[in-house]
NUBA-528411 format. One record per residue (C-alpha): x, z, y; residue in one letter; residue number from 0. Coordinates in steps of 0.5 Angstrom, whole numbers, plus 500, padded with zeros to 3 digits. Each point is the difference from the previous one (the first is absolute). Layout:
<recs>
REC | x | z | y | residu | num
REC | X | Z | Y | A | NUM;
...
</recs>
This chain:
<recs>
REC | x | z | y | residu | num
REC | 086 | 506 | 407 | X | 0;
REC | 501 | 494 | 496 | X | 1;
REC | 499 | 500 | 492 | X | 2;
REC | 508 | 499 | 499 | X | 3;
REC | 501 | 507 | 503 | X | 4;
REC | 503 | 505 | 496 | X | 5;
REC | 496 | 505 | 498 | X | 6;
REC | 505 | 506 | 501 | X | 7;
REC | 499 | 499 | 507 | X | 8;
REC | 493 | 503 | 500 | X | 9;
REC | 499 | 507 | 501 | X | 10;
REC | 494 | 502 | 496 | X | 11;
REC | 501 | 507 | 501 | X | 12;
REC | 499 | 500 | 508 | X | 13;
REC | 492 | 498 | 499 | X | 14;
REC | 495 | 505 | 498 | X | 15;
REC | 495 | 498 | 494 | X | 16;
REC | 495 | 499 | 506 | X | 17;
REC | 504 | 495 | 504 | X | 18;
REC | 502 | 496 | 493 | X | 19;
REC | 493 | 500 | 498 | X | 20;
REC | 498 | 497 | 507 | X | 21;
REC | 505 | 495 | 500 | X | 22;
REC | 498 | 497 | 494 | X | 23;
REC | 493 | 499 | 502 | X | 24;
REC | 502 | 498 | 507 | X | 25;
REC | 500 | 492 | 501 | X | 26;
REC | 505 | 500 | 505 | X | 27;
REC | 506 | 503 | 496 | X | 28;
REC | 504 | 495 | 497 | X | 29;
REC | 500 | 498 | 493 | X | 30;
REC | 507 | 502 | 498 | X | 31;
REC | 499 | 507 | 503 | X | 32;
REC | 494 | 501 | 496 | X | 33;
REC | 504 | 497 | 494 | X | 34;
REC | 505 | 505 | 501 | X | 35;
REC | 495 | 506 | 501 | X | 36;
REC | 497 | 498 | 493 | X | 37;
REC | 507 | 500 | 497 | X | 38;
REC | 502 | 506 | 503 | X | 39;
REC | 494 | 504 | 498 | X | 40;
REC | 501 | 497 | 493 | X | 41;
REC | 507 | 503 | 500 | X | 42;
REC | 497 | 507 | 502 | X | 43;
REC | 495 | 500 | 494 | X | 44;
REC | 505 | 497 | 495 | X | 45;
REC | 505 | 506 | 502 | X | 46;
REC | 494 | 505 | 498 | X | 47;
REC | 499 | 497 | 494 | X | 48;
REC | 493 | 496 | 502 | X | 49;
REC | 503 | 493 | 497 | X | 50;
REC | 493 | 497 | 499 | X | 51;
REC | 498 | 501 | 507 | X | 52;
REC | 507 | 498 | 502 | X | 53;
REC | 499 | 493 | 497 | X | 54;
REC | 494 | 499 | 503 | X | 55;
REC | 503 | 501 | 507 | X | 56;
REC | 506 | 495 | 498 | X | 57;
REC | 495 | 495 | 498 | X | 58;
REC | 496 | 500 | 507 | X | 59;
REC | 507 | 500 | 503 | X | 60;
REC | 502 | 494 | 497 | X | 61;
REC | 493 | 497 | 502 | X | 62;
REC | 503 | 500 | 507 | X | 63;
REC | 508 | 498 | 498 | X | 64;
REC | 500 | 497 | 493 | X | 65;
REC | 508 | 499 | 501 | X | 66;
REC | 501 | 507 | 501 | X | 67;
REC | 505 | 501 | 494 | X | 68;
REC | 501 | 507 | 501 | X | 69;
REC | 493 | 501 | 499 | X | 70;
REC | 500 | 496 | 494 | X | 71;
REC | 506 | 505 | 498 | X | 72;
REC | 496 | 506 | 501 | X | 73;
REC | 494 | 498 | 497 | X | 74;
REC | 504 | 498 | 493 | X | 75;
REC | 503 | 507 | 501 | X | 76;
REC | 493 | 503 | 500 | X | 77;
REC | 498 | 496 | 494 | X | 78;
REC | 506 | 502 | 496 | X | 79;
REC | 498 | 507 | 501 | X | 80;
REC | 493 | 499 | 497 | X | 81;
REC | 503 | 497 | 494 | X | 82;
REC | 498 | 493 | 502 | X | 83;
REC | 507 | 497 | 499 | X | 84;
REC | 497 | 493 | 499 | X | 85;
REC | 497 | 500 | 507 | X | 86;
REC | 506 | 503 | 503 | X | 87;
REC | 504 | 494 | 498 | X | 88;
REC | 495 | 496 | 503 | X | 89;
REC | 501 | 503 | 507 | X | 90;
REC | 507 | 501 | 499 | X | 91;
REC | 500 | 492 | 499 | X | 92;
REC | 496 | 499 | 506 | X | 93;
REC | 505 | 504 | 504 | X | 94;
REC | 506 | 496 | 497 | X | 95;
REC | 497 | 494 | 502 | X | 96;
REC | 499 | 502 | 507 | X | 97;
REC | 507 | 503 | 500 | X | 98;
REC | 505 | 498 | 495 | X | 99;
REC | 505 | 505 | 501 | X | 100;
REC | 496 | 506 | 500 | X | 101;
REC | 504 | 503 | 495 | X | 102;
REC | 495 | 506 | 499 | X | 103;
REC | 495 | 496 | 498 | X | 104;
REC | 505 | 497 | 495 | X | 105;
REC | 502 | 507 | 497 | X | 106;
REC | 493 | 502 | 500 | X | 107;
REC | 498 | 494 | 496 | X | 108;
REC | 505 | 501 | 495 | X | 109;
REC | 498 | 507 | 499 | X | 110;
REC | 493 | 498 | 498 | X | 111;
REC | 502 | 494 | 496 | X | 112;
REC | 504 | 505 | 496 | X | 113;
REC | 494 | 505 | 499 | X | 114;
REC | 496 | 494 | 497 | X | 115;
REC | 506 | 499 | 495 | X | 116;
REC | 503 | 494 | 504 | X | 117;
REC | 506 | 503 | 500 | X | 118;
REC | 505 | 494 | 501 | X | 119;
REC | 495 | 497 | 506 | X | 120;
REC | 501 | 507 | 503 | X | 121;
REC | 507 | 500 | 499 | X | 122;
REC | 501 | 493 | 504 | X | 123;
REC | 495 | 503 | 506 | X | 124;
REC | 505 | 506 | 500 | X | 125;
REC | 506 | 495 | 500 | X | 126;
REC | 497 | 496 | 506 | X | 127;
REC | 498 | 506 | 504 | X | 128;
REC | 508 | 502 | 499 | X | 129;
REC | 502 | 493 | 502 | X | 130;
REC | 496 | 501 | 506 | X | 131;
REC | 502 | 507 | 502 | X | 132;
REC | 506 | 503 | 496 | X | 133;
REC | 499 | 506 | 503 | X | 134;
REC | 493 | 502 | 499 | X | 135;
REC | 501 | 505 | 495 | X | 136;
REC | 492 | 500 | 497 | X | 137;
REC | 502 | 493 | 497 | X | 138;
REC | 506 | 503 | 496 | X | 139;
REC | 495 | 506 | 498 | X | 140;
REC | 495 | 495 | 497 | X | 141;
REC | 506 | 496 | 497 | X | 142;
REC | 502 | 506 | 496 | X | 143;
REC | 493 | 502 | 498 | X | 144;
REC | 499 | 493 | 497 | X | 145;
REC | 507 | 499 | 497 | X | 146;
REC | 498 | 507 | 496 | X | 147;
REC | 494 | 497 | 498 | X | 148;
REC | 504 | 494 | 497 | X | 149;
REC | 505 | 505 | 497 | X | 150;
REC | 506 | 498 | 504 | X | 151;
REC | 502 | 507 | 502 | X | 152;
REC | 507 | 498 | 502 | X | 153;
REC | 497 | 495 | 505 | X | 154;
REC | 494 | 505 | 502 | X | 155;
REC | 505 | 506 | 502 | X | 156;
REC | 505 | 495 | 504 | X | 157;
REC | 493 | 498 | 504 | X | 158;
REC | 498 | 507 | 501 | X | 159;
REC | 507 | 503 | 502 | X | 160;
REC | 500 | 494 | 505 | X | 161;
REC | 493 | 503 | 503 | X | 162;
REC | 503 | 507 | 500 | X | 163;
REC | 506 | 497 | 504 | X | 164;
REC | 496 | 496 | 505 | X | 165;
REC | 495 | 507 | 501 | X | 166;
REC | 503 | 506 | 497 | X | 167;
REC | 494 | 504 | 501 | X | 168;
REC | 495 | 495 | 497 | X | 169;
REC | 495 | 504 | 496 | X | 170;
REC | 498 | 493 | 497 | X | 171;
REC | 507 | 499 | 497 | X | 172;
REC | 501 | 507 | 498 | X | 173;
REC | 493 | 499 | 496 | X | 174;
REC | 503 | 494 | 497 | X | 175;
REC | 506 | 503 | 498 | X | 176;
REC | 497 | 505 | 496 | X | 177;
REC | 496 | 495 | 496 | X | 178;
REC | 507 | 497 | 498 | X | 179;
REC | 503 | 506 | 498 | X | 180;
REC | 501 | 501 | 493 | X | 181;
REC | 501 | 508 | 500 | X | 182;
REC | 494 | 504 | 502 | X | 183;
REC | 503 | 505 | 504 | X | 184;
REC | 503 | 495 | 504 | X | 185;
REC | 494 | 496 | 501 | X | 186;
REC | 496 | 506 | 502 | X | 187;
REC | 506 | 502 | 506 | X | 188;
REC | 498 | 493 | 502 | X | 189;
REC | 493 | 501 | 501 | X | 190;
REC | 501 | 506 | 503 | X | 191;
REC | 505 | 497 | 505 | X | 192;
REC | 494 | 495 | 502 | X | 193;
REC | 495 | 505 | 501 | X | 194;
REC | 505 | 504 | 504 | X | 195;
REC | 501 | 494 | 505 | X | 196;
REC | 492 | 498 | 499 | X | 197;
REC | 496 | 506 | 498 | X | 198;
REC | 494 | 496 | 500 | X | 199;
REC | 502 | 494 | 496 | X | 200;
REC | 495 | 500 | 494 | X | 201;
REC | 504 | 496 | 495 | X | 202;
REC | 506 | 505 | 500 | X | 203;
REC | 495 | 505 | 499 | X | 204;
REC | 497 | 496 | 494 | X | 205;
REC | 506 | 498 | 497 | X | 206;
REC | 503 | 508 | 500 | X | 207;
REC | 493 | 502 | 497 | X | 208;
REC | 501 | 495 | 494 | X | 209;
REC | 508 | 502 | 499 | X | 210;
REC | 498 | 508 | 500 | X | 211;
REC | 494 | 498 | 495 | X | 212;
REC | 506 | 497 | 496 | X | 213;
REC | 504 | 506 | 501 | X | 214;
REC | 494 | 505 | 497 | X | 215;
REC | 499 | 503 | 507 | X | 216;
REC | 493 | 499 | 500 | X | 217;
REC | 498 | 504 | 506 | X | 218;
REC | 505 | 497 | 505 | X | 219;
REC | 498 | 493 | 497 | X | 220;
REC | 492 | 502 | 502 | X | 221;
REC | 502 | 502 | 507 | X | 222;
REC | 504 | 493 | 501 | X | 223;
REC | 494 | 496 | 498 | X | 224;
REC | 495 | 504 | 504 | X | 225;
REC | 505 | 499 | 506 | X | 226;
REC | 501 | 493 | 499 | X | 227;
REC | 492 | 499 | 500 | X | 228;
REC | 499 | 504 | 506 | X | 229;
REC | 505 | 496 | 504 | X | 230;
REC | 496 | 493 | 498 | X | 231;
REC | 493 | 502 | 498 | X | 232;
REC | 497 | 493 | 501 | X | 233;
REC | 506 | 496 | 498 | X | 234;
REC | 499 | 496 | 494 | X | 235;
REC | 507 | 497 | 498 | X | 236;
REC | 502 | 499 | 493 | X | 237;
REC | 503 | 507 | 499 | X | 238;
REC | 494 | 504 | 503 | X | 239;
REC | 496 | 499 | 494 | X | 240;
REC | 506 | 503 | 496 | X | 241;
REC | 500 | 506 | 505 | X | 242;
REC | 493 | 501 | 498 | X | 243;
REC | 501 | 500 | 493 | X | 244;
REC | 506 | 504 | 500 | X | 245;
REC | 497 | 505 | 504 | X | 246;
REC | 494 | 500 | 495 | X | 247;
REC | 505 | 501 | 494 | X | 248;
REC | 503 | 506 | 503 | X | 249;
REC | 493 | 503 | 501 | X | 250;
REC | 498 | 499 | 493 | X | 251;
REC | 507 | 503 | 498 | X | 252;
REC | 497 | 506 | 504 | X | 253;
REC | 493 | 500 | 497 | X | 254;
REC | 497 | 498 | 507 | X | 255;
REC | 496 | 495 | 496 | X | 256;
REC | 495 | 499 | 506 | X | 257;
REC | 505 | 498 | 505 | X | 258;
REC | 504 | 496 | 495 | X | 259;
REC | 494 | 496 | 498 | X | 260;
REC | 499 | 499 | 508 | X | 261;
REC | 507 | 497 | 501 | X | 262;
REC | 499 | 495 | 494 | X | 263;
REC | 494 | 498 | 503 | X | 264;
REC | 503 | 499 | 506 | X | 265;
REC | 506 | 496 | 497 | X | 266;
REC | 495 | 496 | 496 | X | 267;
REC | 496 | 498 | 507 | X | 268;
REC | 507 | 497 | 503 | X | 269;
REC | 502 | 497 | 493 | X | 270;
REC | 494 | 499 | 496 | X | 271;
REC | 504 | 497 | 494 | X | 272;
REC | 505 | 506 | 500 | X | 273;
REC | 499 | 502 | 493 | X | 274;
REC | 504 | 506 | 500 | X | 275;
REC | 495 | 504 | 504 | X | 276;
REC | 494 | 498 | 497 | X | 277;
REC | 503 | 502 | 493 | X | 278;
REC | 502 | 507 | 503 | X | 279;
REC | 493 | 501 | 503 | X | 280;
REC | 497 | 498 | 493 | X | 281;
REC | 505 | 505 | 497 | X | 282;
REC | 498 | 506 | 505 | X | 283;
REC | 493 | 499 | 499 | X | 284;
REC | 500 | 500 | 493 | X | 285;
REC | 505 | 507 | 500 | X | 286;
REC | 495 | 503 | 505 | X | 287;
REC | 494 | 499 | 496 | X | 288;
REC | 497 | 495 | 506 | X | 289;
REC | 500 | 494 | 497 | X | 290;
REC | 493 | 500 | 497 | X | 291;
REC | 498 | 502 | 507 | X | 292;
REC | 503 | 494 | 503 | X | 293;
REC | 496 | 496 | 494 | X | 294;
REC | 494 | 503 | 502 | X | 295;
REC | 500 | 498 | 508 | X | 296;
REC | 499 | 493 | 501 | X | 297;
REC | 505 | 499 | 506 | X | 298;
REC | 505 | 504 | 497 | X | 299;
REC | 499 | 496 | 493 | X | 300;
REC | 501 | 493 | 504 | X | 301;
REC | 506 | 503 | 502 | X | 302;
REC | 503 | 502 | 494 | X | 303;
REC | 498 | 494 | 496 | X | 304;
REC | 504 | 496 | 506 | X | 305;
REC | 506 | 505 | 498 | X | 306;
REC | 499 | 499 | 493 | X | 307;
REC | 500 | 492 | 501 | X | 308;
REC | 507 | 501 | 504 | X | 309;
REC | 503 | 504 | 495 | X | 310;
REC | 498 | 495 | 494 | X | 311;
REC | 502 | 494 | 505 | X | 312;
REC | 507 | 503 | 501 | X | 313;
REC | 501 | 500 | 492 | X | 314;
REC | 496 | 494 | 498 | X | 315;
REC | 505 | 496 | 497 | X | 316;
REC | 503 | 506 | 496 | X | 317;
REC | 493 | 502 | 498 | X | 318;
REC | 499 | 492 | 498 | X | 319;
REC | 506 | 500 | 495 | X | 320;
REC | 498 | 507 | 498 | X | 321;
REC | 493 | 498 | 497 | X | 322;
REC | 503 | 494 | 497 | X | 323;
REC | 505 | 504 | 496 | X | 324;
REC | 495 | 504 | 498 | X | 325;
REC | 495 | 494 | 498 | X | 326;
REC | 506 | 497 | 496 | X | 327;
REC | 502 | 506 | 497 | X | 328;
REC | 493 | 501 | 498 | X | 329;
REC | 498 | 494 | 497 | X | 330;
REC | 506 | 496 | 498 | X | 331;
REC | 504 | 501 | 494 | X | 332;
REC | 506 | 498 | 496 | X | 333;
REC | 508 | 500 | 501 | X | 334;
REC | 499 | 498 | 507 | X | 335;
REC | 496 | 506 | 503 | X | 336;
REC | 505 | 505 | 496 | X | 337;
REC | 506 | 496 | 504 | X | 338;
REC | 496 | 501 | 507 | X | 339;
REC | 498 | 507 | 498 | X | 340;
REC | 507 | 502 | 499 | X | 341;
REC | 502 | 496 | 506 | X | 342;
REC | 495 | 504 | 505 | X | 343;
REC | 502 | 506 | 497 | X | 344;
REC | 508 | 499 | 501 | X | 345;
REC | 498 | 498 | 507 | X | 346;
REC | 496 | 506 | 502 | X | 347;
REC | 505 | 504 | 497 | X | 348;
REC | 505 | 498 | 504 | X | 349;
REC | 496 | 500 | 506 | X | 350;
REC | 498 | 507 | 499 | X | 351;
REC | 507 | 502 | 499 | X | 352;
REC | 502 | 497 | 506 | X | 353;
REC | 494 | 504 | 504 | X | 354;
REC | 503 | 507 | 496 | X | 355;
REC | 507 | 499 | 502 | X | 356;
REC | 498 | 498 | 507 | X | 357;
REC | 496 | 506 | 501 | X | 358;
REC | 505 | 505 | 497 | X | 359;
REC | 505 | 497 | 505 | X | 360;
REC | 495 | 502 | 506 | X | 361;
REC | 500 | 507 | 497 | X | 362;
REC | 507 | 500 | 499 | X | 363;
REC | 501 | 505 | 505 | X | 364;
REC | 495 | 505 | 498 | X | 365;
REC | 502 | 501 | 492 | X | 366;
REC | 501 | 507 | 501 | X | 367;
REC | 492 | 500 | 500 | X | 368;
REC | 500 | 498 | 493 | X | 369;
REC | 505 | 505 | 498 | X | 370;
REC | 495 | 505 | 503 | X | 371;
REC | 495 | 498 | 496 | X | 372;
REC | 503 | 500 | 493 | X | 373;
REC | 503 | 507 | 501 | X | 374;
REC | 494 | 503 | 500 | X | 375;
REC | 499 | 506 | 495 | X | 376;
REC | 498 | 499 | 493 | X | 377;
REC | 493 | 502 | 501 | X | 378;
REC | 499 | 494 | 504 | X | 379;
REC | 502 | 496 | 494 | X | 380;
REC | 496 | 503 | 496 | X | 381;
REC | 494 | 499 | 504 | X | 382;
REC | 501 | 493 | 501 | X | 383;
REC | 501 | 499 | 492 | X | 384;
REC | 494 | 503 | 499 | X | 385;
REC | 496 | 496 | 505 | X | 386;
REC | 504 | 494 | 497 | X | 387;
REC | 497 | 502 | 493 | X | 388;
REC | 493 | 501 | 502 | X | 389;
REC | 500 | 493 | 503 | X | 390;
REC | 503 | 497 | 494 | X | 391;
REC | 495 | 503 | 495 | X | 392;
REC | 494 | 498 | 505 | X | 393;
REC | 503 | 493 | 500 | X | 394;
REC | 501 | 499 | 493 | X | 395;
REC | 493 | 503 | 498 | X | 396;
REC | 496 | 496 | 505 | X | 397;
REC | 504 | 494 | 498 | X | 398;
REC | 497 | 500 | 493 | X | 399;
REC | 492 | 500 | 503 | X | 400;
REC | 501 | 496 | 507 | X | 401;
REC | 497 | 492 | 499 | X | 402;
REC | 505 | 495 | 500 | X | 403;
REC | 499 | 498 | 508 | X | 404;
REC | 502 | 507 | 502 | X | 405;
REC | 507 | 499 | 496 | X | 406;
REC | 501 | 494 | 504 | X | 407;
REC | 506 | 500 | 506 | X | 408;
REC | 502 | 494 | 504 | X | 409;
REC | 507 | 501 | 497 | X | 410;
REC | 497 | 498 | 493 | X | 411;
REC | 498 | 494 | 503 | X | 412;
REC | 507 | 498 | 503 | X | 413;
REC | 505 | 503 | 495 | X | 414;
REC | 496 | 501 | 494 | X | 415;
REC | 500 | 507 | 500 | X | 416;
REC | 496 | 505 | 504 | X | 417;
REC | 504 | 506 | 503 | X | 418;
REC | 503 | 503 | 507 | X | 419;
REC | 504 | 494 | 504 | X | 420;
REC | 506 | 505 | 501 | X | 421;
REC | 501 | 500 | 492 | X | 422;
REC | 500 | 492 | 500 | X | 423;
REC | 508 | 499 | 502 | X | 424;
REC | 501 | 505 | 494 | X | 425;
REC | 495 | 496 | 495 | X | 426;
REC | 503 | 494 | 502 | X | 427;
REC | 508 | 502 | 499 | X | 428;
REC | 497 | 503 | 493 | X | 429;
REC | 497 | 493 | 498 | X | 430;
REC | 506 | 495 | 502 | X | 431;
REC | 505 | 505 | 497 | X | 432;
REC | 505 | 496 | 495 | X | 433;
REC | 498 | 500 | 493 | X | 434;
REC | 504 | 504 | 495 | X | 435;
REC | 505 | 496 | 496 | X | 436;
REC | 498 | 496 | 495 | X | 437;
REC | 503 | 502 | 493 | X | 438;
REC | 505 | 496 | 497 | X | 439;
REC | 498 | 497 | 493 | X | 440;
REC | 502 | 504 | 494 | X | 441;
REC | 505 | 496 | 496 | X | 442;
REC | 498 | 499 | 493 | X | 443;
REC | 504 | 504 | 495 | X | 444;
REC | 505 | 496 | 496 | X | 445;
REC | 498 | 498 | 493 | X | 446;
REC | 502 | 504 | 494 | X | 447;
REC | 506 | 497 | 496 | X | 448;
REC | 497 | 498 | 493 | X | 449;
REC | 505 | 500 | 494 | X | 450;
REC | 503 | 493 | 499 | X | 451;
REC | 499 | 497 | 493 | X | 452;
REC | 505 | 498 | 495 | X | 453;
REC | 500 | 493 | 501 | X | 454;
REC | 500 | 501 | 508 | X | 455;
REC | 506 | 498 | 503 | X | 456;
REC | 505 | 505 | 503 | X | 457;
REC | 499 | 500 | 508 | X | 458;
REC | 505 | 497 | 504 | X | 459;
REC | 504 | 505 | 503 | X | 460;
REC | 500 | 500 | 508 | X | 461;
REC | 505 | 496 | 503 | X | 462;
REC | 505 | 502 | 505 | X | 463;
REC | 496 | 498 | 506 | X | 464;
REC | 494 | 504 | 498 | X | 465;
REC | 503 | 506 | 499 | X | 466;
REC | 503 | 500 | 507 | X | 467;
REC | 494 | 499 | 503 | X | 468;
REC | 496 | 505 | 496 | X | 469;
REC | 503 | 506 | 504 | X | 470;
REC | 498 | 497 | 507 | X | 471;
REC | 493 | 499 | 498 | X | 472;
REC | 499 | 507 | 497 | X | 473;
REC | 503 | 503 | 507 | X | 474;
REC | 495 | 496 | 504 | X | 475;
REC | 494 | 503 | 496 | X | 476;
REC | 503 | 507 | 500 | X | 477;
REC | 501 | 499 | 508 | X | 478;
REC | 495 | 503 | 504 | X | 479;
REC | 499 | 500 | 508 | X | 480;
REC | 497 | 506 | 504 | X | 481;
REC | 493 | 498 | 503 | X | 482;
REC | 497 | 504 | 506 | X | 483;
REC | 493 | 499 | 501 | X | 484;
REC | 497 | 502 | 507 | X | 485;
REC | 493 | 500 | 501 | X | 486;
REC | 499 | 498 | 507 | X | 487;
REC | 493 | 501 | 500 | X | 488;
REC | 500 | 507 | 499 | X | 489;
REC | 506 | 501 | 506 | X | 490;
REC | 495 | 496 | 505 | X | 491;
REC | 494 | 505 | 498 | X | 492;
REC | 504 | 506 | 501 | X | 493;
REC | 502 | 497 | 507 | X | 494;
REC | 493 | 499 | 501 | X | 495;
REC | 498 | 507 | 498 | X | 496;
REC | 505 | 503 | 505 | X | 497;
REC | 497 | 496 | 506 | X | 498;
REC | 493 | 502 | 498 | X | 499;
REC | 502 | 507 | 500 | X | 500;
REC | 503 | 500 | 507 | X | 501;
REC | 494 | 496 | 502 | X | 502;
REC | 494 | 504 | 497 | X | 503;
REC | 501 | 506 | 505 | X | 504;
REC | 499 | 495 | 506 | X | 505;
REC | 494 | 497 | 497 | X | 506;
REC | 497 | 507 | 498 | X | 507;
REC | 501 | 502 | 507 | X | 508;
REC | 496 | 494 | 503 | X | 509;
REC | 494 | 501 | 495 | X | 510;
REC | 500 | 507 | 501 | X | 511;
REC | 499 | 499 | 508 | X | 512;
REC | 495 | 495 | 499 | X | 513;
REC | 496 | 503 | 495 | X | 514;
REC | 501 | 507 | 500 | X | 515;
REC | 502 | 502 | 507 | X | 516;
REC | 494 | 503 | 504 | X | 517;
REC | 495 | 500 | 494 | X | 518;
REC | 498 | 507 | 501 | X | 519;
REC | 493 | 501 | 497 | X | 520;
REC | 498 | 498 | 493 | X | 521;
REC | 496 | 494 | 502 | X | 522;
REC | 506 | 497 | 503 | X | 523;
REC | 504 | 502 | 494 | X | 524;
REC | 495 | 496 | 496 | X | 525;
REC | 500 | 494 | 504 | X | 526;
REC | 508 | 500 | 501 | X | 527;
REC | 501 | 501 | 493 | X | 528;
REC | 495 | 494 | 498 | X | 529;
REC | 504 | 495 | 505 | X | 530;
REC | 506 | 502 | 497 | X | 531;
REC | 498 | 498 | 493 | X | 532;
REC | 497 | 494 | 502 | X | 533;
REC | 505 | 497 | 504 | X | 534;
REC | 505 | 500 | 495 | X | 535;
REC | 496 | 494 | 497 | X | 536;
REC | 503 | 496 | 505 | X | 537;
REC | 507 | 501 | 496 | X | 538;
REC | 497 | 497 | 494 | X | 539;
REC | 498 | 506 | 496 | X | 540;
REC | 494 | 499 | 495 | X | 541;
REC | 493 | 502 | 504 | X | 542;
REC | 499 | 506 | 496 | X | 543;
REC | 507 | 502 | 501 | X | 544;
REC | 498 | 501 | 508 | X | 545;
REC | 494 | 504 | 498 | X | 546;
REC | 505 | 505 | 496 | X | 547;
REC | 505 | 500 | 505 | X | 548;
REC | 494 | 504 | 504 | X | 549;
REC | 502 | 506 | 496 | X | 550;
REC | 508 | 501 | 502 | X | 551;
REC | 497 | 498 | 507 | X | 552;
REC | 496 | 506 | 500 | X | 553;
REC | 505 | 505 | 497 | X | 554;
REC | 505 | 498 | 506 | X | 555;
REC | 495 | 501 | 505 | X | 556;
REC | 498 | 507 | 497 | X | 557;
REC | 508 | 501 | 501 | X | 558;
REC | 500 | 498 | 507 | X | 559;
REC | 493 | 504 | 502 | X | 560;
REC | 503 | 506 | 496 | X | 561;
REC | 507 | 500 | 504 | X | 562;
REC | 496 | 498 | 507 | X | 563;
REC | 495 | 505 | 500 | X | 564;
REC | 506 | 505 | 498 | X | 565;
REC | 504 | 498 | 506 | X | 566;
REC | 495 | 500 | 505 | X | 567;
REC | 498 | 507 | 499 | X | 568;
REC | 507 | 502 | 501 | X | 569;
REC | 502 | 496 | 506 | X | 570;
REC | 493 | 498 | 503 | X | 571;
REC | 503 | 493 | 501 | X | 572;
REC | 496 | 494 | 497 | X | 573;
REC | 506 | 495 | 501 | X | 574;
REC | 505 | 504 | 496 | X | 575;
REC | 495 | 502 | 495 | X | 576;
REC | 499 | 492 | 499 | X | 577;
REC | 507 | 499 | 499 | X | 578;
REC | 501 | 506 | 495 | X | 579;
REC | 494 | 497 | 496 | X | 580;
REC | 503 | 493 | 500 | X | 581;
REC | 507 | 502 | 498 | X | 582;
REC | 497 | 504 | 494 | X | 583;
REC | 496 | 495 | 498 | X | 584;
REC | 505 | 495 | 501 | X | 585;
REC | 505 | 504 | 495 | X | 586;
REC | 494 | 500 | 495 | X | 587;
REC | 499 | 492 | 501 | X | 588;
REC | 507 | 498 | 500 | X | 589;
REC | 502 | 504 | 494 | X | 590;
REC | 494 | 498 | 496 | X | 591;
REC | 502 | 493 | 501 | X | 592;
REC | 507 | 501 | 499 | X | 593;
REC | 498 | 503 | 493 | X | 594;
REC | 495 | 494 | 498 | X | 595;
REC | 506 | 495 | 502 | X | 596;
REC | 505 | 503 | 496 | X | 597;
REC | 495 | 501 | 494 | X | 598;
REC | 499 | 492 | 501 | X | 599;
REC | 507 | 498 | 500 | X | 600;
REC | 502 | 505 | 494 | X | 601;
REC | 494 | 497 | 496 | X | 602;
REC | 503 | 493 | 501 | X | 603;
REC | 507 | 502 | 497 | X | 604;
REC | 497 | 503 | 494 | X | 605;
</recs>
C-alpha cells in the first residue's frame, strides 16, 4: 500500500480490535497500513466524542505519512471541537500545503477564523473553497454564517438559500437559516426542521433552547440545553460553555441552585474568562446563604476569588472610569465640576431611559399582567400605602440620627444627589427645564404736568405730521399678542411616570421571585429581607436607606408566607402555593412602588 493511496479504499471495519493491534506492532506490516489503522482508529474515537485520544492517534499516523492531508484535515476538525481554533487552523494549513485544492480544509479554516473574530479572512477562505468546488454546500453555509456576523444579512440569506438549493436536507443550512431569521417563530421552525433531519445535531438544540428562553418558555429551553449537552458532552466548542451557562441560568430560575452552580462552574472550566456564569454563581451563593461557607473553605475560597477577578476584569475600564468620576467630583470644585455633573446626569438618564424602553418593548406582549396587578381590590392599596407610610416614617426618623457616612450613596458622588437611580431621569428633566420667562422692566409713569409760569411761552402746537403718527403709536402700545407657554419638562416627566407605572409590576415580580419565593421559614424570611434591603444600595440610595428597606421586605415576605401557607393547606401543592404567594406579594410590592413614584412625581410638580 503506497503512501499516496486514498484512505477511503481501506476498510477499517473488517478487522477486529485484536487484529488491528497485532498489525500495529508487527514489523512486517507496511508503514502505510499502520498509518491507515491509526487514522481510522482516530476517526472512530472522534465520532464517539473522544477528541483528545483521536488527536493523539492522528499524530502517530502523521509520523508514518507526514503528507497525508486527510489526517491533517481531520486533526483540525478534532481540535476545533475542543475549542483549540488556532491549533485547528495550523492543521488545516498543513492539509492545504499538501493538497491546495482541499476545499473542506479551506471551508473549516474559514469557520475557525470567524470564531476568532477574523471574519474577513474567514470569508476569503470560504470564497476560496467555493471557487474550488461551487457545489460544496458546507462552504455556502459557512459563508452565510460569516456574512451574518459582518451584518451583511441579504448576502448571508442568499448564500444560505444556495446551500439549501444544493442540499435541501442539510441540517447545517437550516440551522443557519434559523439564525438569520428576523421572526422568532420562523426561526424556531428552521431549528425544528434541522432537528427533524438530524435529531442529534447539538448546535440546533442549543439555538432552539436560546430562542425558547427569549420566548419565555423556560422549561422547554432547559430541556433543549440539556439535550445539546447530552449529545456532545465532551465538546469544547465556543457555544458549549454558553450552553452550560444557559442551563445553569434556567436552573437558577427554577431555584435549583446546587445544579445551577455546578453548571456555571462547568462553563467556567471550559471558558475561564467568561464573566456571566461567574457573576450569576456569585449571586446564587449570596441568595442561597452559601457565600460565607465558600469563603471559609480554602479550595472554594480560591475558586471564588478567581471568579471575582473574572467579573472585575470584564468591567475594569468601567470601574476605572467610575472611580475617576467619584474622585474628581469629591475633591474638585468649581463651575467645571458642575458642568461635568450635569453632563453625567444627562448621559446616565438617557441611558436609563433607553433601558426602560427596551424592557417595556420586551414585555409588550405581557402588558395584561400590569392590568391584573393594578386592578387589585382597595385592601391591597391600603396595605401597600400603610407599608409605605411605615417605611417613610422610619426613613425620616433614622436619617436624623445616623452618622454622615451612612448617608452616603454612590449616586451622590456621581450626580451630586443620593437617591434611587430609577428616579434619575425625572430629576434630570426637572433640573434642565427652561427657566421662567423674565419679567419685562416696568416703564416709569409719566411725570405730572406742572402749571406753566406766566412768563413761560406757550407750547408750540403739534405739527400736522405728529398728529398723524400719534394714533399709530398708541395702537402699537395697545396691541397685545397671545402667548402659549408649554412646560415640556412636565410633559416628559409624565411620560416617564407612565413608563415606570408599566414596568413596576415586572420589576416587583422579578424581585419577589428572588427574595420571597421559597422563603417559608422565619429564618429564611429574615435572611431574604435583609438581602432585599441591602441590594438596593447598588442603585445609589444612601446606605442607611438600604437597611430601612429591610422593613418593607419583611412585610412583603409576611404577605407571601400567609398566602403560601393558606394555599398549601387547601391544595397540598407546594408549587401552586409558591405561585400564589408570589402573586400576592408582587401585588403589594408593585402598588407600594407605584404609590411612591406617584408621590415623588407629584411633589416635583408642586
